[in-house]
N, C-alpha and C positions, 0 to 999 in steps of 0.2 A: 344303653346296656348291648351287648351282645353275645349269647348265650347260645356254646356249642357245648352240645352233648355226642362227648365221643366214648365216656365209658359205660360199663352197664350191661353191654353184651352175651358176656359169659350169666352177669350175675342172671338176669331178666327168664336165658335162655336155662341155667339151674331150675329158678321159682317155676319153673313153663313143670319142669319135668318132676320134683318133689312136691308139688300141689293138685298136679293133675289138672290144672285149669284147662278148659280149653273151648273153641268157640270154631263156628261154623267159617270154613273161608270168603274173605273175602277177597279179592280182585279189583285193583284199582285202574285202566284205559285212562291214565291225562291228558291223551291229549286227543279227540276225535271229530273231524270233520266233515261237516256232514252240505252240497252243494252238489245237488242233482243236476245235472246232466255235466259237473265241470269235475269235481270234487270226490272218493266216495271214499271208506273208510271201512272196510273186509275185514271184520271182527270175530275174531275163531276164539273158540269159549271150551275147555276141558275138564272134565268134569268127573273124578271118580271116587267118589264118595258112594254114600249105597243110604238108604233107611233106616237100615240096623248103625251104621257109621255114626247119624246124627241122633241118634237116643230115640225114632222115633217110631211111629204103629207101624210095621205092615198094608198093616191097611190106608194107609194115606198115604198122597205120590208123593213124590220127589219134584220137587220145580229147583227154579236160580230165579231169584231175583235180579234187575236188572233196572237200571236207576242212571239217567238222561239228567250232567246239569250244563244249560245251556244256556249263550247268548246271541245274537246277533254276529255273522262275523265287522259287519258297520261297526258297531259298538263299543265304546271304547275302553282302555283297559283298565279302568276306574268301575263298570256298569256291574251290576249285577247276573248273574244267575236263574233260569227259574227248571225247576223237575219238573220230568215226567216218568214212570216207574211203570212196572205192570215186569209179572211174572212169565212163566213159557216150564214146560216139566224138562224134563229129562230123566234121565238115565243113568247110571254106573258106569265107567267109562266112555261117554257121548263124548263126541264131538260136535261141532253147531260150527257151523261157518253161513255171517251173513254182513250185508250192505246194508251202513245204519245212516245211507243216505240214498234206498231205494231204490236205485237206478238196477244193481245186476238180481234176477231174479224176482223182482219187486218187493224188496227188501226179506222175502222168506231163506227162510235154509240153505244155502247152497248144495251145488254138486249131490244130485239127487240123495238126499240126507229123507230118512225113511222114517226116525223119525217122527211120529202124529206130538205136531205143536201147538195145538188145538188148545189149549187152554190159555183164561188171561182175558187180560182186553188186548182187542185188537187182533187179537190171536190172526193166523200162521204169523205174521209180519213180523221182523224188528227193531222196524226204519223208524226213523226219525218222522218223517215225508206224512209216515201212517198214524202215528198219534198225532198229527196238526201240526207240524212246523215244518214248511215244504219251502220258509224262506236258509237262504245259507246261513251257517253256526258252525258255531265252534267251540268246544267243550270237554268231559272227561263225564266216563265213562263208569259208573259201580259194580257188580258184578256179585251176589254170598247167595248160600244156601239155603235154602227154607224148603219144608214141609207143608206141608199145604193144611194140615191140622194145628200140629204143633209153635208153626208161625217159623219164624226165626232161633234158632236151634246151637246146644255147644255138640262141639267136632268132639273125634281122635286128635288128645295133647301130639303137639310135634310133628301131623303132619298135612300137609297144603292140598289135598283134596282140589285144588282148582287148581287153573291159569287160565293164560293166556295168549294172543298176543294180536298184531295189527299191523294189518299192511292199509297207510292214505296211498292212494293210486290216481293219478292226477291222469283223467281219463278223456282229456282232449290230446295232450302231449304225449300220451304212452311212460310219465316217470312214475316213480316207485320211493317208500320209501315202510321201513317198520319200525317194530324194539316189542319184546316183551313186556304182559302186565305184571305188574306192580303186587305184591301181595300188603296184605294188609300186617295191623298188630295184632296177633293171637292169643296178646297175654290179659290184658286187664278187664274186668267185669265189669266198670261204669261204664270205657269204653263203646266194650261188647265186639259186633265186630268191623267197626268201620274206623278205627284207629291207624292210623298212618303218619304221625308224628308220637311224642312223648308221652308215655299213658302221666293217670293227675295227679302221681308223687313225683314227677320233674326224671323219675329215674329212664333212661334210655334202654329204649327196644329193639328189635334187630332194622327194623323199619332208620333208625338217626346212624347207626353205626354203620362201619365201613361195610366195602362190600356190597353197599346199593345206591341207586339209581338218584339218592339224596342230594340236593346242594342244602348244606347249612348255611346259615349265616355265621359270618367268622367278623372280626378289625382288619378293618382297611388295608389289602398286600397283605395279609397272614400268613392265610393257607388259601386266599381263592386260587383256582381251576383257573389257568393261561390256556385262551382257546386262539387260533387263529381268526382269521379276518378276510375272506378273497377279495378280491379288488372289486367295488362294485362297479363299476363298469365291464363287469363280465357275469357275475352273481349277483343275484338280490340275494341279501342275512333276512332270517325271524329266528327272533327267540321267540320259544312258547313255555312261557311261567305258569305250573297247576298249586300257587299256594297250595300247604298242609295243615295249617299253623295262624290263629290271632292272638287267642286268649286277649280277649278284654273283661271286664270287670263282667260285664253280661253274660261271658259262656262260666257255666261253675263245673261243670261234666269236662273232666282228660282235658284240660285247657283248649278245650276248643276243638282237639283231632279228631270231630268228630264230623265226617266227610257228607253225611246226611241233609238233607233240609233243615235247615235254620232261617232263623229268620236275618232280613238283606243287611243288615248293619253289623251281622258275626261270621257272613260268609267268608270265609282264610282271608287270607293278606300279606302282602310283601313289596315294596320297593328291592328293586334289578337298575341296577348302572351298570355300564363298563369305566374300567379304570388302565392309566396311564403304567409302567414302568416305575415311576414315584407316589402311586397307590390314587394320585389324582383321578375324577373326572377326565374322561378322555383318552386316550391310542397311544401303542405307540410303531413305529416307522419301519420300516421295510432294512432301516441304516439307524437302528437304534436308540431312534429320537422319539424324546415322548414330546404326544403332542395335548392340548386339554381343548375341551369344551365336550357340551351335550348337559344329560341330566338324569336323575334319577325317573321312572317312570312308577309308580301307584300302582300295583294287582289287586282287586278282591277276582275270588272265582278261578280266571284262566283267561288269559289275552295270548294274543300272539300278535310281539313288537316287533314291527321291521327296523332295520340299525338306522335310520335317520332320526327315527323316533328316542333315538339315546344315545345319536350324536349328536344335534343338532341339528343334522344336515350335511355331513362331514366335517373333516378338516380340509377342502383347500382339493384342486387338482391331483397332487401325489397321494394323497389317498385314494382318490377313486380309480387312478390308473392301476395303482399296487396295493394296496389295502395295508394290514399290521396284525398286531393281535393286543390281544384284551385280557385284561383282567377280570373274567363274574367276578358282580358282590352284591348280596341282598344286605338290607338292612331292617332296621323296624319300619313299619307301615305308619302313616300318620290318624290321628287322630278323623272320626268321620262325624258328620250329621246326625244326632240323634244315638250316638255307635258311644260304648263304652273306653275305660278311660288302656289306649294299649299297655298293654304290660312287657317295660321291656327289657324286660331276666329272661327273656321268653326267647325259643333261636326258633325265629322266621325263616323258615324252612318253606324250600318248593321243590317241585320238578321242575327243570328246565333242559329243553334242549334247543338247540342249535342247530335248526337247516338254512341248507344254501343251496339255492336253484337257479338256472337260467340255460344258456344256450350259448357256452363258451370259445372263442376260435379257434381254440385247438381241439375241434371239437364237432360234430356230426351229430345237431339234437337236442334232449333238453335233456339234463345234469340234475337229481337228486339230492343232494350224501348229509342226513341229520345224526347227530347226535347228539348224546344221553352227557349232557356237563352234571359231575360226581363228586363230591369232596374226597372219596375214599381213594379218588385219581391225586391227592397229595397228602396221601399219607403212609 
């Protein structure tokens, strides 16, 4: 069974304002890539909080907690991620920019940043290779407020105070694309700082409501967003998928929407597939003809899925020369060995991006074009 949380944004916001529940901001960068010498992820984090905003003592140090969850680029979509985390100092109204791949400025703060980032393991660098992960990797990054003694604590209500954006840079070809960070659930005390899906009661929060970057799980063909597929002869197409929930029997708090380190069997999962105009797995041609073929891909933690993996290699020469369009559909994840039963009443939502890149015949040089596939587009 599929479930889409469409209501509750106004109610959740009213509860936030009425009760004063408030948590230090957490931001999610749902897709990063570290491939030293080939691909860099330029991360920007902006902090506008003070120690007083966070309820910390003036004698403490204001920090940001960085958590990388990554897997090798060669890993399969269902493989697990591993976590590496560290803290770095911050100050009010600070901007820090760094290369997660460590190519630019050896992973240290860029652009002549005068802030002293020497606190925390591996300081002053922020990159994955500095943390021992020198191979090509993809994953996601969490950043949240922290005070040196109090730890990760409440902040003022209804204020973000932490935000960011990234640029993924093809250092070989000079092409780039980027996006803004995703803001966490600020409401539920069970989830705390890390909720990016629904709260423990099943009530929607702003991340699962309209005007977000979220792709929700809906009945096939009902409200799936449509996206164009450029001709594979001209462009490569890849889907980046970061599941936000699992809710297996082994996860009891917050419907499994905590994005921190959890047992491998409980890392977030979903399935993604492409549908044709008849809501069957496949694609629709430029001549309005549905074609069938392909299969869903089961994702755990994060995945970069090539178009061929979703289409079974394509639908014939016409598709490679012309492309077409598809619905993008999420469905319930599969059970895995050692894992609990999957709750099929949950919305197994995800952040889904579509990247199309290549050197097409009508242009000189590499082109990268990325878009976030969002449910709010069809409401």
